[in-house]
C-alpha positions as protocol buffer text, in pm:
chain_id: "A"
residue {
  index: 1
  type: GLN
  ca { x: -934 y: 1699 z: 567 }
}
residue {
  index: 2
  type: VAL
  ca { x: -784 y: 1399 z: 391 }
}
residue {
  index: 3
  type: GLN
  ca { x: -651 y: 1116 z: 606 }
}
residue {
  index: 4
  type: LEU
  ca { x: -496 y: 785 z: 510 }
}
residue {
  index: 5
  type: VAL
  ca { x: -436 y: 555 z: 805 }
}
residue {
  index: 6
  type: GLU
  ca { x: -232 y: 241 z: 759 }
}
residue {
  index: 7
  type: SER
  ca { x: -231 y: -58 z: 991 }
}
residue {
  index: 8
  type: GLY
  ca { x: -127 y: -421 z: 998 }
}
residue {
  index: 9
  type: GLY
  ca { x: 249 y: -390 z: 1003 }
}
residue {
  index: 10
  type: GLY
  ca { x: 466 y: -580 z: 1246 }
}
residue {
  index: 11
  type: LEU
  ca { x: 741 y: -833 z: 1292 }
}
residue {
  index: 12
  type: VAL
  ca { x: 716 y: -1163 z: 1107 }
}
residue {
  index: 13
  type: GLN
  ca { x: 951 y: -1447 z: 1025 }
}
residue {
  index: 14
  type: ALA
  ca { x: 1064 y: -1511 z: 671 }
}
residue {
  index: 15
  type: GLY
  ca { x: 801 y: -1709 z: 484 }
}
residue {
  index: 16
  type: GLY
  ca { x: 521 y: -1559 z: 688 }
}
residue {
  index: 17
  type: SER
  ca { x: 232 y: -1335 z: 590 }
}
residue {
  index: 18
  type: LEU
  ca { x: 90 y: -997 z: 681 }
}
residue {
  index: 19
  type: ARG
  ca { x: -207 y: -799 z: 558 }
}
residue {
  index: 20
  type: LEU
  ca { x: -181 y: -422 z: 552 }
}
residue {
  index: 21
  type: SER
  ca { x: -488 y: -200 z: 551 }
}
residue {
  index: 22
  type: CYS
  ca { x: -526 y: 165 z: 462 }
}
residue {
  index: 23
  type: VAL
  ca { x: -847 y: 346 z: 549 }
}
residue {
  index: 24
  type: ALA
  ca { x: -913 y: 670 z: 365 }
}
residue {
  index: 25
  type: SER
  ca { x: -1131 y: 963 z: 464 }
}
residue {
  index: 26
  type: GLY
  ca { x: -1193 y: 1305 z: 315 }
}
residue {
  index: 27
  type: ILE
  ca { x: -1180 y: 1180 z: -45 }
}
residue {
  index: 28
  type: ILE
  ca { x: -1422 y: 1010 z: -281 }
}
residue {
  index: 29
  type: PHE
  ca { x: -1240 y: 683 z: -238 }
}
residue {
  index: 30
  type: SER
  ca { x: -1400 y: 499 z: -528 }
}
residue {
  index: 31
  type: MET
  ca { x: -1271 y: 760 z: -773 }
}
residue {
  index: 32
  type: ASN
  ca { x: -910 y: 736 z: -661 }
}
residue {
  index: 33
  type: ALA
  ca { x: -632 y: 511 z: -770 }
}
residue {
  index: 34
  type: MET
  ca { x: -452 y: 372 z: -466 }
}
residue {
  index: 35
  type: GLY
  ca { x: -98 y: 256 z: -419 }
}
residue {
  index: 36
  type: TRP
  ca { x: 131 y: 92 z: -169 }
}
residue {
  index: 37
  type: TYR
  ca { x: 490 y: 210 z: -155 }
}
residue {
  index: 38
  type: ARG
  ca { x: 779 y: 114 z: 69 }
}
residue {
  index: 39
  type: GLN
  ca { x: 1101 y: 268 z: 186 }
}
residue {
  index: 40
  type: ALA
  ca { x: 1385 y: 72 z: 339 }
}
residue {
  index: 41
  type: PRO
  ca { x: 1662 y: 244 z: 538 }
}
residue {
  index: 42
  type: GLY
  ca { x: 1903 y: 421 z: 305 }
}
residue {
  index: 43
  type: LYS
  ca { x: 1690 y: 353 z: 0 }
}
residue {
  index: 44
  type: GLN
  ca { x: 1444 y: 551 z: -207 }
}
residue {
  index: 45
  type: ARG
  ca { x: 1073 y: 500 z: -173 }
}
residue {
  index: 46
  type: GLU
  ca { x: 949 y: 254 z: -433 }
}
residue {
  index: 47
  type: LEU
  ca { x: 617 y: 144 z: -571 }
}
residue {
  index: 48
  type: VAL
  ca { x: 505 y: -196 z: -446 }
}
residue {
  index: 49
  type: ALA
  ca { x: 158 y: -224 z: -599 }
}
residue {
  index: 50
  type: ALA
  ca { x: -118 y: -1 z: -729 }
}
residue {
  index: 51
  type: ILE
  ca { x: -483 y: -42 z: -813 }
}
residue {
  index: 52
  type: THR
  ca { x: -698 y: 182 z: -1029 }
}
residue {
  index: 53
  type: SER
  ca { x: -1049 y: 299 z: -950 }
}
residue {
  index: 54
  type: GLY
  ca { x: -1167 y: 29 z: -1190 }
}
residue {
  index: 55
  type: GLY
  ca { x: -979 y: -246 z: -1009 }
}
residue {
  index: 56
  type: SER
  ca { x: -683 y: -301 z: -1244 }
}
residue {
  index: 57
  type: SER
  ca { x: -360 y: -365 z: -1058 }
}
residue {
  index: 58
  type: ASN
  ca { x: 11 y: -368 z: -1120 }
}
residue {
  index: 59
  type: TYR
  ca { x: 306 y: -484 z: -912 }
}
residue {
  index: 60
  type: ALA
  ca { x: 677 y: -437 z: -872 }
}
residue {
  index: 61
  type: ASP
  ca { x: 864 y: -734 z: -1016 }
}
residue {
  index: 62
  type: SER
  ca { x: 1009 y: -811 z: -674 }
}
residue {
  index: 63
  type: VAL
  ca { x: 666 y: -885 z: -525 }
}
residue {
  index: 64
  type: LYS
  ca { x: 478 y: -1040 z: -816 }
}
residue {
  index: 65
  type: GLY
  ca { x: 321 y: -1369 z: -718 }
}
residue {
  index: 66
  type: ARG
  ca { x: 364 y: -1296 z: -345 }
}
residue {
  index: 67
  type: PHE
  ca { x: 167 y: -975 z: -281 }
}
residue {
  index: 68
  type: THR
  ca { x: -191 y: -892 z: -372 }
}
residue {
  index: 69
  type: ILE
  ca { x: -350 y: -548 z: -367 }
}
residue {
  index: 70
  type: SER
  ca { x: -725 y: -515 z: -335 }
}
residue {
  index: 71
  type: ARG
  ca { x: -981 y: -252 z: -246 }
}
residue {
  index: 72
  type: ASP
  ca { x: -1319 y: -236 z: -76 }
}
residue {
  index: 73
  type: ASN
  ca { x: -1491 y: 83 z: -184 }
}
residue {
  index: 74
  type: ALA
  ca { x: -1773 y: 33 z: 65 }
}
residue {
  index: 75
  type: LYS
  ca { x: -1515 y: 50 z: 346 }
}
residue {
  index: 76
  type: ASN
  ca { x: -1290 y: 313 z: 187 }
}
residue {
  index: 77
  type: THR
  ca { x: -1007 y: 67 z: 236 }
}
residue {
  index: 78
  type: VAL
  ca { x: -721 y: -67 z: 30 }
}
residue {
  index: 79
  type: TYR
  ca { x: -537 y: -382 z: 134 }
}
residue {
  index: 80
  type: LEU
  ca { x: -201 y: -537 z: 67 }
}
residue {
  index: 81
  type: GLN
  ca { x: -183 y: -909 z: 132 }
}
residue {
  index: 82
  type: MET
  ca { x: 181 y: -1007 z: 166 }
}
residue {
  index: 83
  type: ASN
  ca { x: 275 y: -1375 z: 154 }
}
residue {
  index: 84
  type: SER
  ca { x: 609 y: -1556 z: 148 }
}
residue {
  index: 85
  type: LEU
  ca { x: 774 y: -1256 z: 306 }
}
residue {
  index: 86
  type: LYS
  ca { x: 1149 y: -1214 z: 273 }
}
residue {
  index: 87
  type: PRO
  ca { x: 1395 y: -1012 z: 484 }
}
residue {
  index: 88
  type: GLU
  ca { x: 1437 y: -777 z: 188 }
}
residue {
  index: 89
  type: ASP
  ca { x: 1069 y: -682 z: 222 }
}
residue {
  index: 90
  type: THR
  ca { x: 1158 y: -504 z: 547 }
}
residue {
  index: 91
  type: ALA
  ca { x: 1059 y: -139 z: 510 }
}
residue {
  index: 92
  type: VAL
  ca { x: 810 y: 125 z: 610 }
}
residue {
  index: 93
  type: TYR
  ca { x: 503 y: 76 z: 392 }
}
residue {
  index: 94
  type: TYR
  ca { x: 303 y: 379 z: 283 }
}
residue {
  index: 95
  type: CYS
  ca { x: -40 y: 412 z: 131 }
}
residue {
  index: 96
  type: LYS
  ca { x: -104 y: 674 z: -138 }
}
residue {
  index: 97
  type: ALA
  ca { x: -422 y: 806 z: -294 }
}
residue {
  index: 98
  type: MET
  ca { x: -405 y: 956 z: -643 }
}
residue {
  index: 99
  type: GLY
  ca { x: -665 y: 1144 z: -839 }
}
residue {
  index: 100
  type: LEU
  ca { x: -762 y: 1435 z: -1058 }
}
residue {
  index: 101
  type: VAL
  ca { x: -963 y: 1744 z: -976 }
}
residue {
  index: 102
  type: ARG
  ca { x: -1046 y: 1973 z: -1270 }
}
residue {
  index: 103
  type: GLY
  ca { x: -751 y: 1828 z: -1461 }
}
residue {
  index: 104
  type: VAL
  ca { x: -504 y: 1882 z: -1177 }
}
residue {
  index: 105
  type: LYS
  ca { x: -337 y: 1574 z: -1030 }
}
residue {
  index: 106
  type: TYR
  ca { x: -323 y: 1532 z: -656 }
}
residue {
  index: 107
  type: GLU
  ca { x: -185 y: 1275 z: -417 }
}
residue {
  index: 108
  type: TYR
  ca { x: -207 y: 1209 z: -46 }
}
residue {
  index: 109
  type: TRP
  ca { x: 13 y: 989 z: 171 }
}
residue {
  index: 110
  type: GLY
  ca { x: -42 y: 799 z: 489 }
}
residue {
  index: 111
  type: GLN
  ca { x: 201 y: 804 z: 781 }
}
residue {
  index: 112
  type: GLY
  ca { x: 340 y: 458 z: 713 }
}
residue {
  index: 113
  type: THR
  ca { x: 351 y: 126 z: 893 }
}
residue {
  index: 114
  type: GLN
  ca { x: 667 y: -69 z: 971 }
}
residue {
  index: 115
  type: VAL
  ca { x: 709 y: -420 z: 834 }
}
residue {
  index: 116
  type: THR
  ca { x: 1006 y: -617 z: 963 }
}
residue {
  index: 117
  type: VAL
  ca { x: 1086 y: -964 z: 831 }
}
residue {
  index: 118
  type: SER
  ca { x: 1337 y: -1166 z: 1028 }
}
residue {
  index: 119
  type: SER
  ca { x: 1551 y: -1437 z: 873 }
}
């Protein structure tokens, strides 16, 4: 059974920092690309950052220079370090695992963690 469990969300003032963690089980973590997405009320879910199995990363323009995604394959964990937080970063943040099995793509989602940034 695949599980992705996020943690680290909370309430922070603008300009502050948070680090989100996502622990994966039931998958060969090192072979999966991982992503962080977010969904604000009334908006569509959007990609925040992603990291490949090889460690290459990409970011949404809105978070470049402020957020950093990283992974620790020994701990089956992907992180999102969020600095200089803004009220517009307020959203539920979701972790996603992406991979291929016999040429078929799959993805798994975590349950989400709330991040609220006050002005």
